[in-house]
C-alpha positions in Angstrom: -3.5 -11.3 -7.9 -7.1 -11.6 -6.4 -8.1 -15.3 -5.9 -11.3 -16.7 -7.4 -13.9 -16.9 -4.6 -14.0 -20.7 -5.0 -10.5 -20.8 -4.1 -10.6 -18.3 -1.5 -13.4 -20.0 0.2 -12.3 -23.7 -0.4 -14.8 -24.8 -3.0 -12.7 -27.3 -5.2 -14.4 -30.0 -7.3 -14.7 -32.3 -4.2 -16.5 -29.8 -2.3 -18.7 -28.7 -4.9 -19.8 -32.3 -5.4 -20.3 -32.6 -1.6 -22.7 -29.6 -1.4 -24.8 -30.8 -4.4 -25.1 -34.2 -2.8 -26.3 -32.6 0.5 -29.0 -31.1 -1.6 -29.7 -34.0 -3.8 -29.1 -31.9 -7.0 -28.1 -34.0 -9.7 -27.6 -34.0 -13.5 -31.2 -34.8 -14.1 -32.0 -31.4 -12.5 -30.5 -29.4 -15.4 -33.9 -30.2 -17.5 -35.8 -28.7 -14.4 -33.5 -25.7 -14.5 -34.4 -25.0 -18.1 -38.0 -25.5 -17.2 -37.8 -22.9 -14.5 -36.2 -20.3 -16.8 -38.5 -20.8 -19.6 -41.8 -21.1 -17.6 -41.3 -18.8 -14.7 -38.3 -16.5 -14.7 -38.3 -15.2 -18.2 -42.1 -14.5 -18.6 -42.5 -13.3 -15.0 -38.8 -12.0 -13.8 -39.8 -8.2 -13.9 -42.9 -8.9 -11.8 -41.1 -10.9 -9.3 -38.3 -8.2 -8.8 -40.9 -5.4 -8.6 -42.7 -7.3 -6.0 -39.7 -8.2 -4.1 -38.4 -4.6 -3.9 -41.9 -3.4 -3.0 -41.6 -5.8 0.0 -37.9 -4.5 0.8 -39.1 -1.1 0.9 -41.5 -1.9 3.7 -38.6 -3.2 6.0 -37.0 -0.5 8.2 -33.6 -2.3 8.1 -33.4 -2.5 4.4 -34.4 0.9 3.3 -31.1 2.8 4.1 -29.2 0.0 1.9 -31.5 0.7 -1.0 -30.6 4.3 -1.7 -32.4 6.6 -4.2 -34.8 5.6 -7.1 -31.8 5.4 -9.7 -29.8 3.1 -7.4 -33.0 0.8 -6.9 -33.5 0.9 -10.6 -29.9 -0.7 -11.0 -30.4 -3.0 -8.1 -33.5 -4.5 -10.0 -31.6 -5.0 -13.3 -28.9 -6.8 -11.3 -31.5 -8.8 -9.4 -33.2 -10.0 -12.7 -30.1 -11.0 -14.2 -29.5 -13.0 -11.0 -32.8 -14.7 -11.4 -32.2 -15.6 -15.1 -29.1 -17.6 -14.1 -30.8 -19.3 -11.3 -29.8 -23.0 -11.5 -28.1 -22.6 -14.9 -25.1 -24.7 -14.9 -25.5 -25.2 -11.1 -22.7 -28.0 -10.9 -20.1 -25.8 -12.5 -17.4 -24.0 -10.7 -18.3 -20.7 -12.4 -21.9 -20.9 -10.9 -20.5 -21.4 -7.5 -18.1 -18.4 -8.0 -20.9 -16.0 -9.0 -23.1 -17.1 -6.0 -20.2 -16.7 -3.6 -19.7 -13.0 -5.3 -23.2 -12.3 -4.5 -23.0 -13.3 -0.9 -19.7 -11.1 -0.7 -21.6 -8.2 -2.2 -24.2 -8.3 0.6 -21.6 -8.4 3.1 -19.9 -5.4 1.7 -23.1 -3.4 1.6 -23.8 -4.1 5.3 -26.7 -6.4 4.9 -27.1 -8.5 8.0 -27.1 -12.2 7.7 -30.5 -12.5 9.4 -32.2 -10.0 6.9 -30.5 -11.8 4.0 -32.0 -15.1 5.1 -35.4 -13.5 5.4 -35.3 -11.5 2.1 -34.2 -14.7 0.1 -37.0 -16.8 1.9 -39.4 -14.1 0.7 -37.8 -14.3 -3.0 -38.1 -18.2 -2.9 -41.8 -17.9 -2.2 -42.5 -15.3 -4.9 -40.8 -18.0 -7.3 -42.6 -20.9 -5.8 -46.2 -18.9 -6.2 -45.6 -18.8 -9.9 -44.9 -22.4 -10.4 -47.9 -24.6 -11.0 -49.0 -26.3 -7.7 -49.2 -29.6 -9.5 -45.6 -29.4 -10.8 -44.0 -31.1 -7.8 -40.7 -31.9 -9.4 -40.2 -28.1 -10.5 -41.3 -26.8 -6.9 -38.8 -29.3 -5.4 -36.0 -28.0 -7.7 -36.8 -24.5 -6.9 -36.6 -25.3 -3.1 -33.3 -27.1 -3.7 -31.5 -24.4 -6.0 -32.4 -21.6 -3.8 -31.2 -23.5 -0.7 -27.8 -23.9 -2.6 -27.6 -20.2 -3.3 -28.5 -19.3 0.2 -25.9 -21.9 1.6 -23.2 -20.1 -0.6 -24.2 -16.7 0.6 -24.1 -17.7 4.1 -20.7 -19.3 3.7 -19.2 -15.9 2.5 -20.8 -14.3 5.5 -19.2 -16.7 7.8 -15.9 -16.9 6.3 -15.7 -13.2 5.9 -16.4 -12.8 9.5 -13.8 -15.3 10.3 -11.2 -13.7 8.0 -12.2 -10.2 9.8 -11.7 -11.6 13.2 -8.4 -13.2 12.3 -7.3 -9.8 10.7 -8.3 -8.0 13.9 -6.4 -10.4 16.1 -3.4 -10.1 13.8 -3.5 -6.4 14.0 -4.0 -6.5 17.7 -1.0 -8.9 18.0 1.0 -6.5 15.7 0.2 -3.6 18.0 0.9 -5.5 21.0 4.3 -6.5 19.6 5.0 -3.0 18.8 4.0 -1.6 22.1 6.0 -4.2 23.8 9.0 -3.3 21.7 8.5 0.3 22.3 8.2 -0.2 25.9 11.4 -2.2 26.2 13.6 -0.6 23.3 15.6 2.5 23.4 14.0 4.8 20.7 17.4 6.3 19.6 19.8 3.3 19.3 17.0 0.2 19.0 18.8 -1.4 21.7 16.9 -3.0 24.7 16.4 -0.2 27.1 17.5 -0.3 31.0 14.5 -2.2 32.1 14.8 -4.8 29.3 18.6 -5.5 29.5 18.2 -5.7 33.4 15.3 -8.1 33.0 17.4 -10.1 30.6 20.2 -10.3 32.9 18.0 -11.2 35.9 16.2 -13.9 33.9 19.5 -15.5 33.1 20.5 -15.4 36.4 17.3 -16.9 37.9 17.5 -19.6 35.3 20.8 -20.6 36.7 22.7 -19.9 33.3 26.4 -20.4 33.8 29.2 -18.3 32.7 27.4 -15.1 32.4 29.5 -12.1 32.3 28.5 -8.3 32.5 30.4 -5.7 30.8 29.6 -2.0 31.6 30.6 0.5 29.0 30.3 4.3 28.6 31.7 7.1 26.7 34.0 9.4 28.4 33.5 13.2 28.0 30.2 12.7 26.4 28.9 15.8 27.9 31.6 17.9 26.0 30.3 16.4 22.8 26.8 17.7 23.4 28.0 21.0 24.6 30.4 21.7 21.8 28.7 20.2 18.7 25.0 19.8 20.0 22.8 17.1 21.1 21.9 15.7 17.4 25.6 15.1 17.0 25.5 13.5 20.4 22.7 11.3 19.2 24.8 10.4 16.1 27.7 9.2 18.2 25.5 7.2 20.3 24.2 5.4 17.2 27.4 4.9 15.9 28.9 3.5 19.3 25.9 1.1 19.2 27.0 -0.2 15.6 30.2 -0.8 16.7 29.3 -2.5 19.9 27.2 -4.7 18.0 29.8 -5.5 15.6 32.2 -6.6 18.5 29.8 -8.9 20.0 28.9 -12.6 19.4 25.4 -13.5 17.9 24.1 -14.9 21.4 25.4 -12.0 23.5 23.0 -9.3 24.6 23.5 -5.5 24.5 21.4 -2.8 26.0 21.5 1.0 26.7 21.8 1.3 30.4 21.2 5.1 30.4 22.6 8.2 28.8 26.1 7.2 27.4 26.2 4.1 29.2 25.7 0.5 27.8 25.4 -2.8 29.4 26.9 -6.0 27.6 25.5 -9.5 29.0 27.7 -12.1 27.6 26.5 -15.7 27.6 28.9 -18.7 27.8 31.6 -16.4 28.8 34.5 -17.3 31.2 36.4 -14.3 32.6 39.1 -14.8 30.1 36.5 -14.8 27.2 34.7 -12.0 28.7 38.0 -10.1 28.9 38.7 -10.8 25.3 35.3 -9.5 24.2 35.8 -6.3 26.4 39.0 -5.6 24.7 37.6 -6.2 21.2 34.8 -3.8 22.1 37.2 -1.3 23.3 39.2 -1.5 20.2 36.0 -1.4 18.0 34.7 1.7 19.8 38.1 3.7 20.1 39.8 2.5 17.1 38.7 5.3 14.8 37.0 8.7 15.1 33.3 9.1 14.8 32.4 11.7 12.3 29.1 13.7 12.5 27.9 16.9 11.0 27.5 19.6 13.8 24.2 20.8 14.2 25.4 24.4 15.3 28.1 24.8 12.9 26.5 23.2 9.6 29.8 21.7 8.7 31.5 18.4 9.3 32.3 18.3 12.8 35.5 17.6 14.6 36.7 14.0 14.9 35.8 12.5 18.3 37.6 9.5 19.6 35.8 7.8 22.4 38.1 7.1 25.3 38.3 4.0 27.3 38.9 3.3 31.2 39.9 0.0 32.2 39.2 -1.7 35.6 37.9 -4.7 37.1 34.0 -5.2 37.5 32.4 -7.9 39.3 31.1 -10.8 37.2 32.7 -9.4 33.9 35.2 -7.5 32.0 36.3 -4.0 32.8 34.8 -0.7 31.8 
């Protein structure tokens, strides 16, 4: 669901009142808004728009945005409708909504903020030229209401640029996170790669973590799997072994693919007895039942493969 622009840009009732107070627009100005429409905008709206677009066409920066004659004709119709609403219900949320949308439209078409400000100043002067010189209240109202409209358009320019920068930074952070994860993750198993798991272990040892145990695990006769069933089956076996290793570990332990069919388990808060228990549980989880995979060469259900385990002491952790 698309948010109203007043909500998107934070124009609640309090902020609307604040903006009107800044410009000294009061309820008494509604009478001036009606007078502006009846004495200037209705009788002279077409002339104002025509003169304004004649001026725009003399500006090199604006000509590419105006397009062909048919597009200019539609723009003039839109501009006239905008003028006829100038100041009407200026203290209502729907007025702020429509003016914020106008500013957003200018952002979308690529109109620079500086050109917008200069163009709007030109439009204001065209309206003032048609107001009677002696009608000071009406001329003051024209300056105030056009300042309100310009301030709301500038608001959308500013906040849209801020949002664009935030989105760009967010995308940049996401890309950095993705690249960092890719750099330190094994693409097949999703585990920390050799560099990442080694760095994790080194960090834990450097920080003086106590009771750190290391378990090196590998798959015996893994080359035979690749030779007999093909590397895709070997990859599936590695993924299945990864799943079983994860299931056997505690939430706060670390697991990485050390290389090939070798895995490194870094156990925290693990005495030698605890590390031995985790290693035995890992052994049972890996070798307790066959791993099944469809052979890429035979195109049928491949033979069952039961990982084998060797047991022996390793410094700082349970056996392999």
